[in-house]
N, C-alpha and C positions, 0 to 999 in steps of 0.2 A: 513389526515393523510402519511408523506414516505414511500415508499422502499428504504428497505439502504440494500445492500450489502454490508458488512465486511469480505476481507479477513483474513485467521489465528486468525480466532475468538474463537476454542475451549479452548482456553489457554490464558493467561498476559490480557496486557492490552482489544486483541482486544474483549474477552468474556464479561470483565466487561464496555465495550462502548456496542457490544451488548442486557444487561441487562439494563443495563441506557434507552437506547433506545427502548426495550419493555418496560421497564414500564411507560413509555409513550405513547405507542399505535402502535408503529410504524412497520409498515413490516419487520419484519430481516431476511435474507437470511446469516444464517451461514454457512463459508466456513471453510473447514479444509482435510486433504490428506487421514485423516484415516475416515472410514466409521462409527466406531462406534463411537470415539471420536465423533463425528461431532451429532450422533443419540441421545448419551448422554447429550451433551449440549441441544439441540433443547427442550428434556424434561427439565431439568431446567431449561429452560425461560421457559418453560410456565407454568412451576409448581411451581415458584417466581416471576411470572406477571400474570393478569388477561388478556393478552391476548395472541389469541391462533395465533398470526400472523406472526408464526412464521417457517421455513423452511431450509430446510439444501442441499447444495449442495460439494459434493466432487472433489478432484480435483489435483493433485499433480503439482502442483504450475515450478515442475525444469523440467517438461516435456511439450516442449512448443503443442505437439498432444494432452495428457489429458486439458491443455484451450484451445482448439479450441475445443475442445466436446463437456464444461463446457459449453464454447459459444454460442453452436450450440445448445444446451438442454436447454438453460434458460430459451430462451423468447416463449416456448411451453406450460408456465404457470407465466408466467410475461411481463405484456404486458409494463412496464417501469421501470425504474430507479432512480428514484431524487437525490439518495447519492450512491457514490463509494466508499469507504474506502482502498485504499493496503495499508491495516497494516502488514501481512506477509512478515516474513523477516527471513533471515540467517546469524549467523557467527560463528561458530564451525560446526562441520557438519564430521560424518565419510567418508562418499565420497564428495573428494574436485571439483567430476566433475560432469556435467549432464551427460547422456546420447551423447550429440551431443560434447562434448567437451571444454563445455564453465563452466570456474569457476561457483561454486554455487552461490554463493554471488552476483557475475553478474547476474543470473539464475535470483535468487527469489525475487533479491531486486529489478533488474531492467526492464529486460525483461521483466518479467511475470507480471507485472502492466502496460506494454508498449501493449503488445498483450492483454491484458484483460480491459483493459482502448478501445482500437480504439475496439476492439472484441463489446464490449457494448455501441459505440457510435450512432449506433442510442436507444438504447433503454433509455439511458443518454436524447438521445434530443428528445423523446415524454416527457419529465416533463418540468411542467414550468418554473423551476427553478433549473436546475442538478447542484452538486459538485462531486467535485471529493478531494478528501481529502490523498497525498500521504504522504507515512513515512520517510521522511527523518532523516534526524541525525545532532550533532553536530561535529559527525568525517565527516568529505568533505576533499579531497584530489584531487589533479587534474588527470584525467581520462588516462591511459595509454591506446590507440586506441589495441597496440597488448594481452594485459590482456582483456582488453575487449571483445577480438575474442580467446581467448584462445590459442594465440602462444608463450603468456609467461608466467609463473608462478610467483606468487608474494603471501605474506603472507597474512593468514586473515583476520589480521586487515588490510594491507593498499587494500585489495578487496573490502571488507564492505566500507572502504570509499568513495574508489572508486565509489563503486555501487550509494553508498548514495549521493556524487554529480550526476553521472551521471543522478539517477533519480531524482532529485532538478532541472537541467540542462532542460534535455524534459519536467517537469511543466513549466516550465517558458515558453518556446515553442508552447506547448499543450494550454498552456494558449493564447497563440496571433493567434493560429490558429482556435480555437472556442471560441470567448467572450460571449459566450449565455453562454459555464458553467464555476461555479465556480470554479476554479481547485489553490488548494492551499498545499503547501508544509509545512510540519510542522516536528519540531527537538520535539518529544514530554517529552522529559526531560531524562536528561543525566543519568544511570544507573540506572535507574527505577527498583522495586524488582520485575522481571519476568522469566523464565527460561532462557530464552535466554541470560540474560546479569547475570547470577547467576552460569551460563556455560563457558560463556566466561573469568568472573573475580575474578567470586566466591564471590562478594561483592556490595551493592547496595549503594546508597545516599537516592534514597526518594520513597516513597509505588508508586502504578503501579497504584492506583488511580488516582494521580496527571495528569499521561499519558489519563486516558480515559474518564477526567473530559475534559481535552483542544479536541479531538478528537471527543463527545457527545457534546462537543459548535462549534467548528468548522463545525460539519456536518448539523446544526438544526439550531441554532444560526443567526437568522438577522444581526446581526451589522457585521458580517465576511461576508455579502454579494457582498460588493463594495473591496474584497480584493484579489481579481484573481490575477495571477498572482504576489505574494509574497511567503514570508517565515515568519511563523512564530517559534519562539524560547519559546523554553516555560520554558528554562534556565531562562532566561531573564522576562517571563510573557507577552510577544508584541510583533510586526512583527521587523523580524531584517534584518541585509542583511547576504548574505548566504557568500558562498564561491565565488571568486571575478569568476572565472569561468563558473559563471551562468551567470552572466551579460554579459561576450563575448560572441560577436554573432558567429562567426568563428570559436571557440574550438564548440560551440553550432551546431553550419551547419556538422561541422566533426564528430562527435558526432552521430548525424542522420544519415546522408550520413555513415556510417558503420553498425550503426545497422538496413536503412534497410536492405543492403549485409548480416548480420547477420541473420535475422529470416522473411526477407518481411517487404514489407509496408513503 
């Protein structure tokens, strides 16, 4: 059985994925920023599965110090992480920026997975077959480095699409740097019936189960073990090409250089 951390798993496809995996007996680390919601989700999973192997983690992913505290605390009770699903994401928010002046979309959708994954690297490397699944999107557009660094304000839609491409570009670079970790970027499906989608668009095309089903498969199915550094497009139901920038080594280098300046590492 695997130890699996899913960010943003107190609702939406993260929660559905956590339930599916817990029913198989895996140890699930539920993450959310609201302590009560985390506590309630852990209780719900335990009550709906035969597994008592579910624990909660609380961290505000827009706050990089909060991420650091979570990373520091996890090894106290967890010896290894087999699967990290960077599911948490934000589109609309009442606060457009985090406390560092960075657009909230970039902070939560890109910088948080970057910091969390690199911070948990020692625990991932203790697994026999570690995986990192990064939640990308069909919405991907060329990253403005001035927007990334908080020097340029852009629309919610543009920031979201750019943050998702940044995540995809970094996913591919991470896969090359750490070939022992199967790293896959995934569009779980466009306009799934989740709170984020309803708040952003007021409509949906598919059920949230569609997204949870592919996250479950990508997380634990053996058939995906040889697809590191690739992009799974659940709108197509198969691996597909991401935005062309995700294959541009110079653009990736510039993104990661700027990322290092902003958050270190």
